[in-house]
mmCIF file as gemmi writes it, N, C-alpha and C atoms, coordinates in Angstrom:
data_model
loop_
_atom_site.group_PDB
_atom_site.id
_atom_site.type_symbol
_atom_site.label_atom_id
_atom_site.label_alt_id
_atom_site.label_comp_id
_atom_site.label_asym_id
_atom_site.label_entity_id
_atom_site.label_seq_id
_atom_site.pdbx_PDB_ins_code
_atom_site.Cartn_x
_atom_site.Cartn_y
_atom_site.Cartn_z
_atom_site.occupancy
_atom_site.B_iso_or_equiv
_atom_site.pdbx_formal_charge
_atom_site.auth_seq_id
_atom_site.auth_asym_id
_atom_site.pdbx_PDB_model_num
ATOM 1 N N . MET Axp A 1 ? 208.695 162.359 167.54 1 0 ? 1 A 1
ATOM 2 C CA . MET Axp A 1 ? 209.687 161.195 167.927 1 0 ? 1 A 1
ATOM 3 C C . MET Axp A 1 ? 210.709 161.634 168.744 1 0 ? 1 A 1
ATOM 4 N N . SER Axp A 2 ? 210.94 161.152 169.88 1 0 ? 2 A 1
ATOM 5 C CA . SER Axp A 2 ? 212.051 161.67 170.754 1 0 ? 2 A 1
ATOM 6 C C . SER Axp A 2 ? 213.304 160.711 170.35 1 0 ? 2 A 1
ATOM 7 N N . VAL Axp A 3 ? 214.441 161.433 170.699 1 0 ? 3 A 1
ATOM 8 C CA . VAL Axp A 3 ? 215.736 160.748 170.551 1 0 ? 3 A 1
ATOM 9 C C . VAL Axp A 3 ? 215.833 159.708 171.627 1 0 ? 3 A 1
ATOM 10 N N . PRO Axp A 4 ? 216.161 158.374 171.268 1 0 ? 4 A 1
ATOM 11 C CA . PRO Axp A 4 ? 216.542 157.436 172.503 1 0 ? 4 A 1
ATOM 12 C C . PRO Axp A 4 ? 217.689 158.141 173.371 1 0 ? 4 A 1
ATOM 13 N N . GLN Axp A 5 ? 217.497 157.719 174.556 1 0 ? 5 A 1
ATOM 14 C CA . GLN Axp A 5 ? 218.565 158.341 175.587 1 0 ? 5 A 1
ATOM 15 C C . GLN Axp A 5 ? 219.742 157.964 175.359 1 0 ? 5 A 1
ATOM 16 N N . PHE Axp A 6 ? 220.19 156.728 174.807 1 0 ? 6 A 1
ATOM 17 C CA . PHE Axp A 6 ? 221.537 156.393 174.487 1 0 ? 6 A 1
ATOM 18 C C . PHE Axp A 6 ? 222.112 157.101 173.264 1 0 ? 6 A 1
ATOM 19 N N . MET Axp A 7 ? 221.508 157.896 172.633 1 0 ? 7 A 1
ATOM 20 C CA . MET Axp A 7 ? 221.914 158.686 171.505 1 0 ? 7 A 1
ATOM 21 C C . MET Axp A 7 ? 222.104 160.062 171.921 1 0 ? 7 A 1
ATOM 22 N N . ARG Axp A 8 ? 221.614 160.414 173.081 1 0 ? 8 A 1
ATOM 23 C CA . ARG Axp A 8 ? 221.921 161.964 173.415 1 0 ? 8 A 1
ATOM 24 C C . ARG Axp A 8 ? 223.3 162.022 174.127 1 0 ? 8 A 1
ATOM 25 N N . LYS Axp A 9 ? 223.828 163.221 173.603 1 0 ? 9 A 1
ATOM 26 C CA . LYS Axp A 9 ? 225.164 163.484 174.206 1 0 ? 9 A 1
ATOM 27 C C . LYS Axp A 9 ? 225.04 164.249 175.622 1 0 ? 9 A 1
ATOM 28 N N . GLN Axp A 10 ? 225.524 163.683 176.441 1 0 ? 10 A 1
ATOM 29 C CA . GLN Axp A 10 ? 225.428 164.329 177.931 1 0 ? 10 A 1
ATOM 30 C C . GLN Axp A 10 ? 226.3 165.626 177.989 1 0 ? 10 A 1
ATOM 31 N N . TRP Axp A 11 ? 225.86 166.526 178.807 1 0 ? 11 A 1
ATOM 32 C CA . TRP Axp A 11 ? 226.493 167.817 179.081 1 0 ? 11 A 1
ATOM 33 C C . TRP Axp A 11 ? 227.533 167.489 179.964 1 0 ? 11 A 1
ATOM 34 N N . THR Axp A 12 ? 228.84 168.005 179.736 1 0 ? 12 A 1
ATOM 35 C CA . THR Axp A 12 ? 229.906 168.095 180.634 1 0 ? 12 A 1
ATOM 36 C C . THR Axp A 12 ? 229.801 169.272 181.465 1 0 ? 12 A 1
ATOM 37 N N . ALA Axp A 13 ? 230.398 169.229 182.734 1 0 ? 13 A 1
ATOM 38 C CA . ALA Axp A 13 ? 230.34 170.426 183.663 1 0 ? 13 A 1
ATOM 39 C C . ALA Axp A 13 ? 231.156 171.672 182.796 1 0 ? 13 A 1
ATOM 40 N N . GLU Axp A 14 ? 232.164 171.423 182.06 1 0 ? 14 A 1
ATOM 41 C CA . GLU Axp A 14 ? 232.792 172.452 181.48 1 0 ? 14 A 1
ATOM 42 C C . GLU Axp A 14 ? 231.816 173.12 180.329 1 0 ? 14 A 1
ATOM 43 N N . GLU Axp A 15 ? 230.979 172.25 179.798 1 0 ? 15 A 1
ATOM 44 C CA . GLU Axp A 15 ? 229.983 172.713 178.784 1 0 ? 15 A 1
ATOM 45 C C . GLU Axp A 15 ? 228.939 173.559 179.409 1 0 ? 15 A 1
ATOM 46 N N . VAL Axp A 16 ? 228.536 173.182 180.622 1 0 ? 16 A 1
ATOM 47 C CA . VAL Axp A 16 ? 227.382 174.044 181.294 1 0 ? 16 A 1
ATOM 48 C C . VAL Axp A 16 ? 228.23 175.222 181.698 1 0 ? 16 A 1
ATOM 49 N N . PHE Axp A 17 ? 229.318 175.216 182.085 1 0 ? 17 A 1
ATOM 50 C CA . PHE Axp A 17 ? 229.921 176.348 182.423 1 0 ? 17 A 1
ATOM 51 C C . PHE Axp A 17 ? 230.209 177.361 181.371 1 0 ? 17 A 1
ATOM 52 N N . GLN Axp A 18 ? 230.607 176.898 180.122 1 0 ? 18 A 1
ATOM 53 C CA . GLN Axp A 18 ? 230.737 177.796 179.143 1 0 ? 18 A 1
ATOM 54 C C . GLN Axp A 18 ? 229.255 178.241 178.557 1 0 ? 18 A 1
ATOM 55 N N . LEU Axp A 19 ? 228.172 177.422 178.47 1 0 ? 19 A 1
ATOM 56 C CA . LEU Axp A 19 ? 226.795 177.995 178.402 1 0 ? 19 A 1
ATOM 57 C C . LEU Axp A 19 ? 226.466 178.997 179.229 1 0 ? 19 A 1
ATOM 58 N N . ARG Axp A 20 ? 226.707 178.976 180.482 1 0 ? 20 A 1
ATOM 59 C CA . ARG Axp A 20 ? 226.37 180.153 181.59 1 0 ? 20 A 1
ATOM 60 C C . ARG Axp A 20 ? 227.204 181.295 181.163 1 0 ? 20 A 1
ATOM 61 N N . LYS Axp A 21 ? 228.55 181.126 180.905 1 0 ? 21 A 1
ATOM 62 C CA . LYS Axp A 21 ? 229.461 182.283 180.575 1 0 ? 21 A 1
ATOM 63 C C . LYS Axp A 21 ? 228.834 183.027 179.176 1 0 ? 21 A 1
ATOM 64 N N . LEU Axp A 22 ? 228.676 182.274 178.375 1 0 ? 22 A 1
ATOM 65 C CA . LEU Axp A 22 ? 228.343 182.82 177.06 1 0 ? 22 A 1
ATOM 66 C C . LEU Axp A 22 ? 226.935 183.627 177.259 1 0 ? 22 A 1
ATOM 67 N N . ALA Axp A 23 ? 225.86 182.763 177.918 1 0 ? 23 A 1
ATOM 68 C CA . ALA Axp A 23 ? 224.528 183.393 178.084 1 0 ? 23 A 1
ATOM 69 C C . ALA Axp A 23 ? 224.635 184.792 178.657 1 0 ? 23 A 1
ATOM 70 N N . ARG Axp A 24 ? 225.636 184.822 179.956 1 0 ? 24 A 1
ATOM 71 C CA . ARG Axp A 24 ? 225.7 186.242 180.546 1 0 ? 24 A 1
ATOM 72 C C . ARG Axp A 24 ? 226.26 187.268 179.724 1 0 ? 24 A 1
ATOM 73 N N . LYS Axp A 25 ? 227.102 186.82 178.747 1 0 ? 25 A 1
ATOM 74 C CA . LYS Axp A 25 ? 227.523 187.841 177.804 1 0 ? 25 A 1
ATOM 75 C C . LYS Axp A 25 ? 226.699 188.206 176.716 1 0 ? 25 A 1
ATOM 76 N N . ASN Axp A 26 ? 225.313 187.749 176.748 1 0 ? 26 A 1
ATOM 77 C CA . ASN Axp A 26 ? 224.226 188.035 175.764 1 0 ? 26 A 1
ATOM 78 C C . ASN Axp A 26 ? 224.637 187.444 174.331 1 0 ? 26 A 1
ATOM 79 N N . THR Axp A 27 ? 225.488 186.263 174.359 1 0 ? 27 A 1
ATOM 80 C CA . THR Axp A 27 ? 225.783 185.55 173.166 1 0 ? 27 A 1
ATOM 81 C C . THR Axp A 27 ? 224.635 185.007 172.419 1 0 ? 27 A 1
ATOM 82 N N . PRO Axp A 28 ? 224.278 185.22 171.038 1 0 ? 28 A 1
ATOM 83 C CA . PRO Axp A 28 ? 223.154 184.665 170.444 1 0 ? 28 A 1
ATOM 84 C C . PRO Axp A 28 ? 223.414 183.191 170.551 1 0 ? 28 A 1
ATOM 85 N N . ALA Axp A 29 ? 222.025 182.616 170.876 1 0 ? 29 A 1
ATOM 86 C CA . ALA Axp A 29 ? 221.946 181.088 170.868 1 0 ? 29 A 1
ATOM 87 C C . ALA Axp A 29 ? 222.713 180.416 169.828 1 0 ? 29 A 1
ATOM 88 N N . GLN Axp A 30 ? 222.62 180.753 168.478 1 0 ? 30 A 1
ATOM 89 C CA . GLN Axp A 30 ? 223.055 180.064 167.418 1 0 ? 30 A 1
ATOM 90 C C . GLN Axp A 30 ? 224.658 180.086 167.533 1 0 ? 30 A 1
ATOM 91 N N . VAL Axp A 31 ? 225.216 181.067 168.136 1 0 ? 31 A 1
ATOM 92 C CA . VAL Axp A 31 ? 226.716 181.142 168.361 1 0 ? 31 A 1
ATOM 93 C C . VAL Axp A 31 ? 227.349 180.302 169.387 1 0 ? 31 A 1
ATOM 94 N N . ILE Axp A 32 ? 226.326 180.092 170.414 1 0 ? 32 A 1
ATOM 95 C CA . ILE Axp A 32 ? 226.559 179.252 171.559 1 0 ? 32 A 1
ATOM 96 C C . ILE Axp A 32 ? 226.574 177.878 170.956 1 0 ? 32 A 1
ATOM 97 N N . ALA Axp A 33 ? 225.608 177.534 170.394 1 0 ? 33 A 1
ATOM 98 C CA . ALA Axp A 33 ? 225.465 176.154 169.689 1 0 ? 33 A 1
ATOM 99 C C . ALA Axp A 33 ? 226.72 175.819 168.775 1 0 ? 33 A 1
ATOM 100 N N . ARG Axp A 34 ? 227.009 176.546 167.989 1 0 ? 34 A 1
ATOM 101 C CA . ARG Axp A 34 ? 228.151 176.463 167.264 1 0 ? 34 A 1
ATOM 102 C C . ARG Axp A 34 ? 229.376 176.102 168.055 1 0 ? 34 A 1
ATOM 103 N N . LYS Axp A 35 ? 229.803 176.995 169.077 1 0 ? 35 A 1
ATOM 104 C CA . LYS Axp A 35 ? 230.799 176.885 169.749 1 0 ? 35 A 1
ATOM 105 C C . LYS Axp A 35 ? 230.902 175.548 170.668 1 0 ? 35 A 1
ATOM 106 N N . LEU Axp A 36 ? 229.844 175.069 171.052 1 0 ? 36 A 1
ATOM 107 C CA . LEU Axp A 36 ? 229.705 173.861 171.797 1 0 ? 36 A 1
ATOM 108 C C . LEU Axp A 36 ? 229.293 172.717 171.173 1 0 ? 36 A 1
ATOM 109 N N . GLY Axp A 37 ? 229.284 172.862 169.881 1 0 ? 37 A 1
ATOM 110 C CA . GLY Axp A 37 ? 229.012 171.624 168.935 1 0 ? 37 A 1
ATOM 111 C C . GLY Axp A 37 ? 227.723 170.969 169.267 1 0 ? 37 A 1
ATOM 112 N N . ARG Axp A 38 ? 226.666 171.741 169.622 1 0 ? 38 A 1
ATOM 113 C CA . ARG Axp A 38 ? 225.254 171.299 169.874 1 0 ? 38 A 1
ATOM 114 C C . ARG Axp A 38 ? 224.411 171.902 168.894 1 0 ? 38 A 1
ATOM 115 N N . SER Axp A 39 ? 223.138 171.309 168.886 1 0 ? 39 A 1
ATOM 116 C CA . SER Axp A 39 ? 222.102 172.008 168.093 1 0 ? 39 A 1
ATOM 117 C C . SER Axp A 39 ? 221.476 173.071 168.925 1 0 ? 39 A 1
ATOM 118 N N . ILE Axp A 40 ? 220.873 173.939 168.24 1 0 ? 40 A 1
ATOM 119 C CA . ILE Axp A 40 ? 220.218 175.229 168.815 1 0 ? 40 A 1
ATOM 120 C C . ILE Axp A 40 ? 219.204 174.642 169.737 1 0 ? 40 A 1
ATOM 121 N N . ASP Axp A 41 ? 218.202 173.706 169.504 1 0 ? 41 A 1
ATOM 122 C CA . ASP Axp A 41 ? 217.408 173.027 170.259 1 0 ? 41 A 1
ATOM 123 C C . ASP Axp A 41 ? 217.899 172.534 171.675 1 0 ? 41 A 1
ATOM 124 N N . ALA Axp A 42 ? 219.123 171.914 171.497 1 0 ? 42 A 1
ATOM 125 C CA . ALA Axp A 42 ? 219.835 171.343 172.698 1 0 ? 42 A 1
ATOM 126 C C . ALA Axp A 42 ? 220.138 172.575 173.542 1 0 ? 42 A 1
ATOM 127 N N . VAL Axp A 43 ? 220.613 173.381 173.128 1 0 ? 43 A 1
ATOM 128 C CA . VAL Axp A 43 ? 221.135 174.548 173.748 1 0 ? 43 A 1
ATOM 129 C C . VAL Axp A 43 ? 220.063 175.231 174.45 1 0 ? 43 A 1
ATOM 130 N N . TYR Axp A 44 ? 218.924 175.387 173.847 1 0 ? 44 A 1
ATOM 131 C CA . TYR Axp A 44 ? 217.668 176.271 174.517 1 0 ? 44 A 1
ATOM 132 C C . TYR Axp A 44 ? 217.157 175.341 175.694 1 0 ? 44 A 1
ATOM 133 N N . VAL Axp A 45 ? 217.216 174.003 175.248 1 0 ? 45 A 1
ATOM 134 C CA . VAL Axp A 45 ? 216.671 173.051 176.277 1 0 ? 45 A 1
ATOM 135 C C . VAL Axp A 45 ? 217.602 173.028 177.63 1 0 ? 45 A 1
ATOM 136 N N . LYS Axp A 46 ? 218.735 172.972 177.385 1 0 ? 46 A 1
ATOM 137 C CA . LYS Axp A 46 ? 219.693 173.063 178.61 1 0 ? 46 A 1
ATOM 138 C C . LYS Axp A 46 ? 219.584 174.407 179.488 1 0 ? 46 A 1
ATOM 139 N N . ALA Axp A 47 ? 219.644 175.332 178.408 1 0 ? 47 A 1
ATOM 140 C CA . ALA Axp A 47 ? 219.693 176.849 179.16 1 0 ? 47 A 1
ATOM 141 C C . ALA Axp A 47 ? 218.355 177.009 179.984 1 0 ? 47 A 1
ATOM 142 N N . SER Axp A 48 ? 217.273 176.548 179.378 1 0 ? 48 A 1
ATOM 143 C CA . SER Axp A 48 ? 215.965 176.416 180.107 1 0 ? 48 A 1
ATOM 144 C C . SER Axp A 48 ? 216.077 175.735 181.533 1 0 ? 48 A 1
ATOM 145 N N . ARG Axp A 49 ? 216.639 174.557 181.438 1 0 ? 49 A 1
ATOM 146 C CA . ARG Axp A 49 ? 216.77 173.687 182.694 1 0 ? 49 A 1
ATOM 147 C C . ARG Axp A 49 ? 217.692 174.415 183.563 1 0 ? 49 A 1
ATOM 148 N N . GLU Axp A 50 ? 218.577 175.134 183.11 1 0 ? 50 A 1
ATOM 149 C CA . GLU Axp A 50 ? 219.632 175.875 184.028 1 0 ? 50 A 1
ATOM 150 C C . GLU Axp A 50 ? 219.001 177.215 184.558 1 0 ? 50 A 1
ATOM 151 N N . GLY Axp A 51 ? 217.79 177.58 183.996 1 0 ? 51 A 1
ATOM 152 C CA . GLY Axp A 51 ? 217.318 178.712 184.388 1 0 ? 51 A 1
ATOM 153 C C . GLY Axp A 51 ? 218.01 180.095 183.613 1 0 ? 51 A 1
ATOM 154 N N . LEU Axp A 52 ? 218.344 179.869 182.506 1 0 ? 52 A 1
ATOM 155 C CA . LEU Axp A 52 ? 219.113 180.9 181.606 1 0 ? 52 A 1
ATOM 156 C C . LEU Axp A 52 ? 218.243 181.485 180.491 1 0 ? 52 A 1
ATOM 157 N N . SER Axp A 53 ? 218.25 182.571 180.279 1 0 ? 53 A 1
ATOM 158 C CA . SER Axp A 53 ? 217.643 183.175 179.025 1 0 ? 53 A 1
ATOM 159 C C . SER Axp A 53 ? 218.654 183.386 177.933 1 0 ? 53 A 1
ATOM 160 N N . LEU Axp A 54 ? 218.27 183.083 176.627 1 0 ? 54 A 1
ATOM 161 C CA . LEU Axp A 54 ? 219.188 183.114 175.445 1 0 ? 54 A 1
ATOM 162 C C . LEU Axp A 54 ? 218.479 183.995 174.551 1 0 ? 54 A 1
ATOM 163 N N . ARG Axp A 55 ? 219.32 184.52 173.66 1 0 ? 55 A 1
ATOM 164 C CA . ARG Axp A 55 ? 218.828 185.51 172.659 1 0 ? 55 A 1
ATOM 165 C C . ARG Axp A 55 ? 219.072 184.846 171.304 1 0 ? 55 A 1
ATOM 166 N N . LEU Axp A 56 ? 218.095 185.033 170.505 1 0 ? 56 A 1
ATOM 167 C CA . LEU Axp A 56 ? 218.087 184.522 169.1 1 0 ? 56 A 1
ATOM 168 C C . LEU Axp A 56 ? 218.095 185.686 168.158 1 0 ? 56 A 1
ATOM 169 N N . VAL Axp A 57 ? 219.039 185.676 167.266 1 0 ? 57 A 1
ATOM 170 C CA . VAL Axp A 57 ? 219.1 186.757 166.223 1 0 ? 57 A 1
ATOM 171 C C . VAL Axp A 57 ? 218.831 186.154 164.902 1 0 ? 57 A 1
ATOM 172 N N . PRO Axp A 58 ? 218.324 186.945 164.003 1 0 ? 58 A 1
ATOM 173 C CA . PRO Axp A 58 ? 218.101 186.627 162.639 1 0 ? 58 A 1
ATOM 174 C C . PRO Axp A 58 ? 219.372 186.029 162.082 1 0 ? 58 A 1
ATOM 175 N N . GLU Axp A 59 ? 219.606 185.129 161.17 1 0 ? 59 A 1
ATOM 176 C CA . GLU Axp A 59 ? 220.531 184.337 160.689 1 0 ? 59 A 1
ATOM 177 C C . GLU Axp A 59 ? 221.553 185.389 160.072 1 0 ? 59 A 1
ATOM 178 N N . GLN Axp A 60 ? 220.892 186.349 159.112 1 0 ? 60 A 1
ATOM 179 C CA . GLN Axp A 60 ? 221.65 187.383 158.376 1 0 ? 60 A 1
ATOM 180 C C . GLN Axp A 60 ? 222.505 188.307 159.367 1 0 ? 60 A 1
ATOM 181 N N . GLU Axp A 61 ? 222.06 188.397 160.578 1 0 ? 61 A 1
ATOM 182 C CA . GLU Axp A 61 ? 223.019 189.337 161.535 1 0 ? 61 A 1
ATOM 183 C C . GLU Axp A 61 ? 223.98 188.609 162.33 1 0 ? 61 A 1
ATOM 184 N N . LEU Axp A 62 ? 224.048 187.409 162.126 1 0 ? 62 A 1
ATOM 185 C CA . LEU Axp A 62 ? 225.049 186.524 162.757 1 0 ? 62 A 1
ATOM 186 C C . LEU Axp A 62 ? 226.472 186.95 162.221 1 0 ? 62 A 1
ATOM 187 N N . PRO Axp A 63 ? 227.373 186.846 163.187 1 0 ? 63 A 1
ATOM 188 C CA . PRO Axp A 63 ? 228.838 187.049 162.598 1 0 ? 63 A 1
ATOM 189 C C . PRO Axp A 63 ? 229.172 185.711 161.774 1 0 ? 63 A 1
ATOM 190 N N . VAL Axp A 64 ? 230.07 185.88 160.817 1 0 ? 64 A 1
ATOM 191 C CA . VAL Axp A 64 ? 230.395 184.879 159.805 1 0 ? 64 A 1
ATOM 192 C C . VAL Axp A 64 ? 231.49 184.022 160.797 1 0 ? 64 A 1
ATOM 193 N N . SER Axp A 65 ? 231.146 182.708 160.471 1 0 ? 65 A 1
ATOM 194 C CA . SER Axp A 65 ? 232 181.725 161.28 1 0 ? 65 A 1
ATOM 195 C C . SER Axp A 65 ? 233.563 181.829 160.72 1 0 ? 65 A 1
ATOM 196 N N . GLN Axp A 66 ? 234.37 181.618 161.748 1 0 ? 66 A 1
ATOM 197 C CA . GLN Axp A 66 ? 235.831 181.778 161.395 1 0 ? 66 A 1
ATOM 198 C C . GLN Axp A 66 ? 236.41 180.248 161.349 1 0 ? 66 A 1
ATOM 199 N N . SER Axp A 67 ? 235.668 179.25 161.27 1 0 ? 67 A 1
ATOM 200 C CA . SER Axp A 67 ? 236.098 177.924 161.1 1 0 ? 67 A 1
ATOM 201 C C . SER Axp A 67 ? 236.439 177.516 159.645 1 0 ? 67 A 1
């Protein structure tokens, strides 16, 4: 079941800029999602549409969140 269009959070130009910047630094997808306040799936879909490759690392290898 897909999410209705009105429930989707639109990507801002700043978020796309940050996504591109973090992807170039080979930042794990999970970290990008956390920094942007997006789901991992949303980050992967947007990255794919933007022609970007993302890295996925096992959860136990991720840095501990500082929030």
